[in-house]
C-alpha positions as CSV (number, residue, x, y, z in Angstrom):
1,M,83.6,122.6,116.1
2,F,81.1,120.1,116.7
3,E,82.0,116.8,117.9
4,K,79.8,113.7,118.7
5,W,81.5,113.0,121.8
6,P,82.0,115.2,124.8
7,T,85.6,115.1,124.5
8,P,87.6,116.4,121.6
9,F,90.5,115.0,119.5
10,G,88.9,112.0,117.9
11,L,91.3,109.6,116.5
12,V,94.1,110.7,118.5
13,R,92.1,110.1,121.7
14,F,90.3,107.0,120.5
15,G,92.6,105.4,117.7
16,V,96.0,106.1,118.4
17,A,97.8,103.1,120.4
18,P,98.4,104.1,124.0
19,D,101.9,103.2,123.9
20,H,102.4,105.9,121.2
21,P,102.3,109.1,123.5
22,E,104.7,110.9,121.0
23,V,101.9,110.9,118.6
24,K,99.2,111.9,120.9
25,A,101.2,114.8,121.9
26,V,99.8,116.5,118.7
27,T,96.8,117.5,121.0
28,S,99.1,120.3,122.5
29,D,99.1,122.1,119.5
30,F,95.2,122.1,119.5
31,H,95.3,123.4,123.2
32,K,97.4,126.3,121.9
33,V,94.6,127.6,119.5
34,A,91.7,126.8,121.7
35,E,90.8,130.2,122.7
36,N,90.6,130.9,118.8
37,I,87.4,128.5,118.5
38,K,84.2,127.4,119.9
39,F,84.1,123.9,120.8
40,Y,80.6,122.0,121.2
41,G,81.0,118.5,122.2
42,N,78.4,116.0,122.6
43,T,76.8,117.3,119.6
44,E,76.5,115.0,116.8
45,V,76.0,116.6,113.2
46,G,72.9,114.9,111.6
47,R,71.6,113.6,115.0
48,D,71.5,117.0,117.3
49,V,72.1,119.5,114.3
50,S,71.7,119.2,110.6
51,L,74.3,119.8,108.0
52,D,72.2,122.1,106.4
53,A,71.7,124.3,109.5
54,L,75.4,124.7,109.9
55,R,75.7,125.7,106.1
56,D,73.1,128.4,107.0
57,A,75.0,129.8,109.9
58,Y,78.4,129.7,108.4
59,D,80.3,131.1,105.6
60,G,81.8,127.4,105.1
61,V,81.5,124.2,106.8
62,V,84.5,121.5,107.1
63,I,83.4,117.7,107.1
64,A,86.1,116.2,109.2
65,C,84.4,113.1,110.4
66,G,86.9,110.3,110.0
67,A,86.1,106.8,108.6
68,S,84.3,104.9,111.2
69,V,82.3,102.3,109.4
70,E,83.9,98.7,109.1
71,R,84.5,97.1,106.0
72,K,83.0,93.7,105.6
73,L,84.4,90.5,104.4
74,R,80.8,89.0,103.7
75,I,81.7,85.4,104.3
76,P,80.2,82.7,106.5
77,G,80.5,82.8,110.1
78,E,81.3,86.8,110.3
79,N,78.5,87.0,112.7
80,L,79.9,84.4,115.4
81,E,80.9,85.5,118.8
82,G,84.4,86.4,118.9
83,V,84.8,88.0,115.6
84,F,85.3,91.9,115.5
85,H,86.4,94.5,113.4
86,A,89.8,96.2,114.4
87,R,88.1,99.4,114.8
88,K,85.7,97.9,117.5
89,F,89.0,96.6,119.1
90,V,90.9,99.4,118.9
91,G,88.0,101.8,120.2
92,W,87.7,99.3,123.4
93,Y,91.1,99.7,124.4
94,N,91.2,103.1,123.9
95,G,88.2,104.0,126.0
96,E,86.0,105.0,123.1
97,P,82.2,105.2,124.7
98,L,79.9,102.5,123.6
99,Q,82.6,100.0,122.5
100,N,83.1,96.7,124.3
101,V,84.9,93.5,123.4
102,E,84.3,90.3,125.2
103,M,87.9,89.1,125.1
104,P,88.8,85.7,126.5
105,Q,91.7,85.3,128.7
106,N,94.6,84.1,126.9
107,P,93.3,83.8,123.7
108,D,94.6,82.2,120.2
109,V,94.1,85.5,117.7
110,V,94.0,85.8,114.0
111,I,94.2,89.4,112.7
112,I,93.0,89.5,109.0
113,G,95.0,92.3,107.2
114,H,98.5,93.4,106.7
115,G,98.1,97.1,107.3
116,N,99.5,99.4,110.5
117,V,96.2,98.8,112.2
118,A,96.6,95.1,112.4
119,L,100.3,95.2,113.7
120,D,99.3,97.6,116.2
121,C,96.6,95.4,117.4
122,A,99.0,92.5,117.4
123,R,101.6,94.7,119.3
124,V,98.7,95.5,122.0
125,L,97.7,92.0,122.3
126,K,101.1,91.2,123.6
127,T,101.9,94.4,125.4
128,D,101.2,95.3,129.2
129,L,99.7,98.7,129.0
130,S,99.1,99.5,132.5
131,N,101.0,102.4,132.8
132,T,99.4,104.1,129.7
133,D,95.9,105.6,129.0
134,A,94.5,102.4,127.8
135,S,90.9,101.7,129.2
136,R,91.1,100.3,132.6
137,S,88.9,97.5,131.7
138,A,91.0,96.6,128.9
139,V,94.4,96.7,130.7
140,P,93.9,93.3,132.8
141,K,93.4,91.5,129.4
142,L,95.6,92.9,127.2
143,G,99.2,91.5,126.7
144,T,97.8,87.9,127.5
145,A,97.3,86.8,124.3
146,N,98.5,83.3,123.4
147,R,99.2,82.7,119.9
148,V,98.6,85.8,117.4
149,S,98.8,85.1,113.6
150,V,98.4,88.2,111.4
151,V,97.4,87.2,108.0
152,G,97.0,88.8,104.8
153,R,96.2,87.5,101.2
154,R,98.9,88.8,99.3
155,G,102.6,88.5,99.6
156,A,105.3,89.8,101.8
157,T,106.3,92.7,99.2
158,Q,102.6,94.0,98.9
159,A,102.1,94.1,102.7
160,A,100.7,97.6,103.4
161,F,102.2,97.9,107.0
162,T,105.1,100.6,107.4
163,I,108.9,99.3,108.5
164,K,108.2,101.7,111.6
165,E,105.4,99.8,112.9
166,L,107.1,96.2,111.9
167,R,110.2,97.2,113.9
168,E,108.1,97.8,117.1
169,I,107.2,93.9,116.9
170,A,110.2,92.6,115.4
171,P,111.9,91.0,118.3
172,I,108.9,88.8,119.0
173,T,107.7,88.1,115.4
174,G,108.7,85.4,112.8
175,L,107.5,83.9,109.6
176,D,107.9,81.4,107.0
177,R,110.2,82.9,104.2
178,S,108.5,80.2,101.7
179,E,105.4,82.1,102.0
180,F,106.7,85.5,100.9
181,G,105.1,84.9,97.2
182,D,108.2,85.9,95.2
183,T,106.7,86.0,91.8
184,E,108.9,87.8,89.4
185,A,106.6,90.8,89.3
186,S,107.2,90.6,93.3
187,L,111.1,91.1,92.6
188,R,110.7,93.7,90.2
189,E,108.7,95.6,92.8
190,L,111.4,95.2,95.2
191,E,114.1,96.2,92.9
192,I,112.1,99.2,91.8
193,S,111.3,100.5,95.6
194,K,113.8,101.2,98.2
195,P,111.2,101.4,101.0
196,K,109.9,97.8,100.1
197,K,113.6,96.7,100.1
198,R,114.4,97.8,103.4
199,K,111.3,96.3,104.9
200,R,111.9,93.1,103.0
201,E,115.6,93.0,104.8
202,L,113.7,93.4,108.1
203,L,111.3,90.8,107.4
204,E,114.0,88.2,106.4
205,S,115.6,89.0,109.7
206,L,112.4,88.0,112.1
207,Q,112.9,85.1,114.3
208,G,110.8,85.6,117.0
209,S,107.7,83.2,117.9
210,E,105.1,85.1,119.9
211,I,103.4,87.1,116.7
212,R,103.4,85.1,113.3
213,L,103.3,86.9,110.0
214,R,101.4,84.7,107.3
215,F,101.1,85.4,103.7
216,L,98.8,84.5,100.5
217,L,95.9,83.5,102.8
218,K,92.2,84.5,101.9
219,P,89.6,84.2,104.5
220,V,86.3,82.1,103.3
221,E,85.0,81.1,106.6
222,F,84.9,81.8,110.4
223,R,83.9,78.2,111.9
224,G,82.3,77.6,115.4
225,K,79.3,76.8,117.4
226,G,78.2,80.2,118.8
227,R,81.7,81.4,119.1
228,V,84.4,81.4,116.7
229,E,86.7,78.2,116.8
230,S,88.7,78.5,113.6
231,V,89.2,80.4,110.6
232,L,89.4,78.7,107.1
233,F,91.8,80.2,104.6
234,E,92.1,79.5,101.0
235,K,96.1,79.4,100.0
236,C,96.4,82.0,97.2
237,E,99.1,82.8,94.4
238,L,100.0,86.3,92.8
239,E,99.0,87.1,89.4
240,G,99.5,90.4,87.7
241,E,102.1,93.0,86.6
242,P,104.4,94.7,89.3
243,G,102.6,97.0,91.6
244,R,99.2,95.4,90.3
245,Q,99.1,91.9,91.4
246,I,96.2,90.3,92.9
247,A,95.7,87.3,95.0
248,V,93.9,84.2,93.3
249,G,92.8,81.3,95.3
250,A,95.0,78.2,94.5
251,G,91.9,75.6,95.3
252,T,93.9,74.4,98.6
253,F,92.8,75.4,102.2
254,E,94.2,75.7,105.8
255,E,92.6,76.2,109.1
256,I,93.8,78.1,111.9
257,P,92.2,77.7,115.4
258,A,91.2,81.0,117.0
259,N,88.7,82.1,119.6
260,L,89.4,85.9,118.9
261,V,89.4,87.0,115.4
262,L,90.2,90.8,114.2
263,C,89.3,92.1,110.9
264,A,91.4,94.9,110.1
265,I,90.7,95.3,106.4
266,G,89.6,98.8,106.0
267,Y,87.2,101.7,106.8
268,L,84.4,103.6,105.1
269,S,83.1,107.1,106.2
270,N,79.6,107.8,107.1
271,V,79.1,111.5,106.1
272,P,75.9,113.5,107.4
273,G,74.0,114.2,104.2
274,F,76.0,111.8,102.2
275,G,75.7,108.3,103.7
276,I,78.4,105.7,103.7
277,V,81.1,106.5,101.1
278,P,85.0,105.4,100.7
279,R,85.5,109.3,100.5
280,L,84.0,112.5,99.5
281,D,84.4,113.5,95.9
282,H,86.3,116.7,96.1
283,V,88.8,119.3,94.5
284,G,91.2,120.5,96.7
285,G,89.2,120.2,99.5
286,R,86.0,121.7,98.0
287,V,83.1,118.9,98.1
288,V,82.2,118.7,94.5
289,G,78.6,120.2,93.5
290,H,78.2,121.7,97.1
291,P,79.4,125.3,97.5
292,R,80.9,126.5,100.7
293,L,81.2,122.7,101.6
294,Y,84.8,121.2,102.4
295,C,86.3,118.2,103.8
296,A,89.7,117.1,105.6
297,G,91.2,114.1,106.9
298,W,90.3,110.6,106.2
299,C,86.9,111.3,104.8
300,K,88.6,113.3,102.2
301,R,91.5,111.3,101.4
302,G,90.4,107.8,102.6
303,P,91.7,105.9,105.6
304,S,95.3,106.3,105.1
305,G,98.1,108.2,106.2
306,I,99.9,109.4,109.5
307,V,99.2,112.7,111.3
308,G,101.7,114.5,109.4
309,T,100.1,113.2,105.7
310,N,96.6,114.6,107.1
311,V,98.0,117.8,108.0
312,A,99.2,118.6,104.6
313,D,95.8,117.5,103.5
314,A,94.2,119.9,106.0
315,K,96.6,122.9,104.7
316,E,95.3,122.4,100.9
317,T,91.8,122.5,102.3
318,V,92.3,125.7,104.5
319,A,94.0,127.5,101.4
320,S,90.8,126.8,99.2
321,I,88.5,128.0,102.2
322,L,90.6,131.2,102.4
323,E,90.7,131.6,98.5
324,D,86.8,131.4,98.4
325,L,86.2,133.8,101.6
326,E,88.8,136.3,99.9
327,G,90.0,137.5,103.3
328,G,86.8,137.5,105.5
329,G,83.2,136.5,106.2
330,N,80.4,137.2,108.5
331,D,81.4,136.8,112.4
332,T,78.4,134.4,113.3
333,T,77.8,132.8,116.3
334,P,76.1,129.3,116.0
335,A,73.8,129.9,119.4
336,K,71.8,132.7,117.2
337,F,71.0,130.1,114.5
338,I,71.0,126.8,115.9
339,Q,69.4,125.2,118.7
340,L,72.1,123.1,120.4
341,P,71.3,120.2,122.9
342,A,71.5,121.1,126.5
343,S,74.0,118.5,127.2
344,S,76.4,119.9,124.5
345,T,79.9,120.5,126.2
346,T,82.2,123.4,125.9
347,W,86.0,123.7,125.7
348,D,86.2,124.6,129.5
349,D,84.2,121.2,130.1
350,W,86.5,119.4,128.4
351,L,89.4,121.0,130.7
352,R,87.5,119.8,133.5
353,I,87.3,116.4,132.2
354,D,90.9,116.4,130.9
355,R,92.1,117.5,134.7
356,H,90.1,114.7,136.4
357,E,91.4,112.2,134.2
358,R,94.8,113.3,134.6
359,D,94.2,113.3,138.4
360,L,93.2,109.9,138.3
361,G,95.8,108.6,136.3
362,S,98.3,110.1,138.8
363,E,97.1,108.0,141.5
364,I,98.1,104.7,139.5
365,G,101.3,105.9,137.6
366,A,99.7,106.7,134.3
367,P,99.3,109.4,132.3
368,R,95.5,109.5,132.8
369,V,92.4,107.1,133.3
370,K,89.8,108.0,130.7
371,L,86.3,108.6,131.5
372,V,84.5,106.0,129.1
373,D,80.8,106.5,130.4
374,I,79.1,109.6,128.7
375,S,77.1,110.3,131.9
376,D,80.3,110.1,133.8
377,M,81.8,112.9,131.5
378,L,78.9,115.3,131.8
379,R,79.0,115.0,135.6
380,V,82.6,115.9,135.7
381,A,82.3,118.8,133.0
382,R,79.2,120.2,135.0
383,H,80.9,120.0,138.0
384,T,82.6,123.5,139.0
């Protein structure tokens, strides 16, 4: 396993919300099989070792690099200070190296997008995470947001967030039912989908005020002098058949004050040898046109699904690998074929980092205190 960071676990460590320890517990499954793998951390494919070198050294190579590139809105003001992609914000509060967000105290926040990531960000902005593994630099500012508006361009029926995520913010969330966008097509969508109907029932019960769900608003401009001060939205109407409705601008506008904006509008994959793509073209996990090259996770299916969804996808890829290998392959050791960087980390190095972080956490009543500086990780990893 070749990993960009000195530590394993990728999205579980740097993407799952700190107040979801039950999801992070999946790491215990990897610890159980650690003796059966070789781990090379702080080794980035495409920088420290080429994809071609790996393909020469192994019978099969699985690309599982996720989706780490932010989709852009491409509207005026997107480069203003205070406008961030949600991925950067999530990485910052989860202690991902090289991520930093200058968050004002008691900010007025606009979150653009209606997926689970958007709701995660909204919840974190209103939650005290001091007893979690959230980054210690982020903890003092999280939970301090003033107004939080979560804005989407389509109606309530089309919102992508799940009922589970909605329940977590339900007590502090409110909305305006007149913005639901209940066209005949939307009502038909509710009739034929039990999950959407259950989600609608929960939406209609919301009476909170700390987080505001807004619908039928399309961002057209971030406004401010140097730093964002507001977001200009165009009001939208829905057109199209059930399940295929699109938001069309109505020609009227609304401006929402904000000095922090998070854009949660999706991700692309940056795959070594392939560049930036929505996902890899594959059949059953086999990358099309590239023998012995496979894919799994978000670079395979796109940035969607929970841990369980991606486990099922991984099983499909593994089945393809086993079928191609027909029961066996060469017992290759990458050190024989590949020059690894001196700063590459091993599983034992990770165990030292893990123990150190847990010890720091025990001193303050948290599961761990994550090291966020790579040099600190390497210092601890090398200390025996």
